[in-house]
C-alpha positions as a Python dict, from the first residue, in 0.01 Angstrom:
ca = {
    (1, 'X'): (0, 0, 0),
    (2, 'X'): (70, 385, -62),
    (3, 'X'): (118, 631, 215),
    (4, 'X'): (-173, 810, 84),
    (5, 'X'): (-334, 494, 189),
    (6, 'X'): (-516, 344, 502),
    (7, 'X'): (-694, 64, 565),
    (8, 'X'): (-1005, 111, 794),
    (9, 'X'): (-1104, -212, 978),
    (10, 'X'): (-1446, -186, 1089),
    (11, 'X'): (-1687, -459, 1227),
    (12, 'X'): (-1917, -661, 988),
    (13, 'X'): (-2287, -625, 1090),
    (14, 'X'): (-2610, -767, 1006),
    (15, 'X'): (-2731, -1110, 936),
    (16, 'X'): (-2767, -1032, 572),
    (17, 'X'): (-2429, -934, 500),
    (18, 'X'): (-2294, -1237, 652),
    (19, 'X'): (-2525, -1478, 492),
    (20, 'X'): (-2338, -1277, 171),
    (21, 'X'): (-2061, -1321, 225),
    (22, 'X'): (-2060, -1677, 396),
    (23, 'X'): (-2261, -1764, 47),
    (24, 'X'): (-1910, -1751, -132),
    (25, 'X'): (-1679, -2041, -132),
    (26, 'X'): (-1400, -1993, 125),
    (27, 'X'): (-1091, -1868, 12),
    (28, 'X'): (-873, -2025, 264),
    (29, 'X'): (-892, -2328, 498),
    (30, 'X'): (-682, -2423, 809),
    (31, 'X'): (-802, -2750, 1034),
    (32, 'X'): (-986, -2532, 1266),
    (33, 'X'): (-1092, -2194, 1050),
    (34, 'X'): (-1249, -2127, 738),
    (35, 'X'): (-1230, -1742, 591),
    (36, 'X'): (-1512, -1632, 361),
    (37, 'X'): (-1425, -1304, 147),
    (38, 'X'): (-1579, -1088, -77),
    (39, 'X'): (-1393, -799, -219),
    (40, 'X'): (-1477, -485, -234),
    (41, 'X'): (-1528, -454, -601),
    (42, 'X'): (-1787, -678, -594),
    (43, 'X'): (-2022, -584, -340),
    (44, 'X'): (-2358, -443, -439),
    (45, 'X'): (-2333, -148, -203),
    (46, 'X'): (-2046, -29, -301),
    (47, 'X'): (-2008, 111, 63),
    (48, 'X'): (-1756, 402, 29),
    (49, 'X'): (-1688, 551, 386),
    (50, 'X'): (-1790, 891, 455),
    (51, 'X'): (-1536, 1157, 321),
    (52, 'X'): (-1493, 1387, 650),
    (53, 'X'): (-1154, 1506, 802),
    (54, 'X'): (-1011, 1353, 1079),
    (55, 'X'): (-791, 1550, 1333),
    (56, 'X'): (-506, 1368, 1442),
    (57, 'X'): (-403, 1518, 1816),
    (58, 'X'): (-97, 1363, 1841),
    (59, 'X'): (53, 1600, 1555),
    (60, 'X'): (-158, 1892, 1505),
    (61, 'X'): (-211, 1833, 1176),
    (62, 'X'): (-528, 1768, 947),
    (63, 'X'): (-564, 1382, 783),
    (64, 'X'): (-782, 1408, 472),
    (65, 'X'): (-1003, 1048, 454),
    (66, 'X'): (-1078, 1150, 73),
    (67, 'X'): (-734, 1012, 7),
    (68, 'X'): (-794, 678, -108),
    (69, 'X'): (-927, 516, 194),
    (70, 'X'): (-995, 140, 165),
    (71, 'X'): (-1224, -13, 436),
    (72, 'X'): (-1205, -387, 562),
    (73, 'X'): (-1513, -516, 727),
    (74, 'X'): (-1451, -825, 980),
    (75, 'X'): (-1695, -1085, 1110),
    (76, 'X'): (-1635, -1372, 1348),
    (77, 'X'): (-1793, -1623, 1370),
    (78, 'X'): (-1719, -1868, 1688),
    (79, 'X'): (-1982, -2118, 1758),
    (80, 'X'): (-2080, -2211, 2137),
    (81, 'X'): (-2042, -2563, 1978),
    (82, 'X'): (-1698, -2601, 1866),
    (83, 'X'): (-1532, -2374, 2156),
    (84, 'X'): (-1806, -2428, 2502),
    (85, 'X'): (-1660, -2234, 2723),
    (86, 'X'): (-1661, -1855, 2733),
    (87, 'X'): (-1306, -1821, 2774),
    (88, 'X'): (-1214, -1998, 2492),
    (89, 'X'): (-1467, -1793, 2256),
    (90, 'X'): (-1290, -1465, 2361),
    (91, 'X'): (-965, -1623, 2320),
    (92, 'X'): (-1007, -1697, 1991),
    (93, 'X'): (-1178, -1406, 1903),
    (94, 'X'): (-837, -1199, 2057),
    (95, 'X'): (-657, -1430, 1827),
    (96, 'X'): (-865, -1355, 1486),
    (97, 'X'): (-823, -978, 1560),
    (98, 'X'): (-463, -970, 1629),
    (99, 'X'): (-394, -1161, 1318),
    (100, 'X'): (-598, -973, 1071),
    (101, 'X'): (-442, -661, 1226),
    (102, 'X'): (-108, -774, 1142),
    (103, 'X'): (-213, -886, 811),
    (104, 'X'): (-395, -598, 740),
    (105, 'X'): (-145, -424, 503),
    (106, 'X'): (-161, -761, 260),
    (107, 'X'): (-546, -800, 331),
    (108, 'X'): (-759, -691, -3),
    (109, 'X'): (-1082, -444, 80),
    (110, 'X'): (-1399, -606, 147),
    (111, 'X'): (-1589, -806, 366),
    (112, 'X'): (-1395, -1082, 524),
    (113, 'X'): (-1539, -1357, 773),
    (114, 'X'): (-1342, -1553, 917),
    (115, 'X'): (-1507, -1877, 1149),
    (116, 'X'): (-1408, -2158, 1359),
    (117, 'X'): (-1526, -2487, 1194),
    (118, 'X'): (-1414, -2723, 1433),
    (119, 'X'): (-1398, -2776, 1772),
    (120, 'X'): (-1167, -2681, 2020),
    (121, 'X'): (-1015, -3043, 2220),
    (122, 'X'): (-1072, -2990, 2599),
    (123, 'X'): (-857, -3290, 2635),
    (124, 'X'): (-584, -3141, 2457),
    (125, 'X'): (-677, -2817, 2616),
    (126, 'X'): (-792, -2862, 2912),
    (127, 'X'): (-722, -2527, 3039),
    (128, 'X'): (-978, -2280, 2875),
    (129, 'X'): (-698, -2005, 2795),
    (130, 'X'): (-381, -2165, 2779),
    (131, 'X'): (-58, -2050, 2639),
    (132, 'X'): (19, -2344, 2438),
    (133, 'X'): (-370, -2299, 2306),
    (134, 'X'): (-288, -1913, 2240),
    (135, 'X'): (32, -2040, 2045),
    (136, 'X'): (-198, -2298, 1866),
    (137, 'X'): (-430, -2028, 1721),
    (138, 'X'): (-216, -1761, 1696),
    (139, 'X'): (34, -2008, 1430),
    (140, 'X'): (-276, -2155, 1255),
    (141, 'X'): (-437, -1775, 1177),
    (142, 'X'): (-88, -1693, 1096),
    (143, 'X'): (-86, -1917, 811),
    (144, 'X'): (-440, -1892, 724),
    (145, 'X'): (-491, -1535, 696),
    (146, 'X'): (-132, -1525, 462),
    (147, 'X'): (-277, -1789, 269),
    (148, 'X'): (-653, -1597, 236),
    (149, 'X'): (-397, -1253, 142),
    (150, 'X'): (-228, -1417, -166),
    (151, 'X'): (-554, -1573, -299),
    (152, 'X'): (-766, -1235, -261),
    (153, 'X'): (-479, -1051, -408),
    (154, 'X'): (-479, -1323, -700),
    (155, 'X'): (-823, -1331, -735),
    (156, 'X'): (-855, -936, -744),
    (157, 'X'): (-559, -934, -1028),
    (158, 'X'): (-767, -1164, -1211),
    (159, 'X'): (-1103, -977, -1167),
    (160, 'X'): (-991, -614, -1254),
    (161, 'X'): (-888, -682, -1655),
    (162, 'X'): (-1241, -808, -1680),
    (163, 'X'): (-1403, -448, -1505),
    (164, 'X'): (-1137, -236, -1739),
    (165, 'X'): (-1307, -401, -2039),
}
């Protein structure tokens, strides 16, 4: 990304939006997770963040939001049937959000849904919030998002010539 661009991370809200994103084929899978993505150019609403000026008080200068702001909307699905304990579900969500922030520069703008698709084994991880589980989730989410980012960029590059024609 250039210096003029910045990625805005917001929450994906509304059942209809979740359903529309999850209706597309998953872009990436791992042992526990599945990622769905709808690129911004594919969104029917063509949602553009409001253009307004934001003051960055730390350096007393004005940042103009009209300079190529891209939006990434993130939705998380962590069902109770796969992570019975609320502490574990919270840990999974925290790890996913942290992974998204680490990969934010490489992700394509649009709607992203990360879904826990396999249960967290309570026998293997008896503690609801263990360091071992956190490390496993961290590594798996990093690999998953790295793969998803590569696939999304490739799909966007293939779709771009079709849009121009």
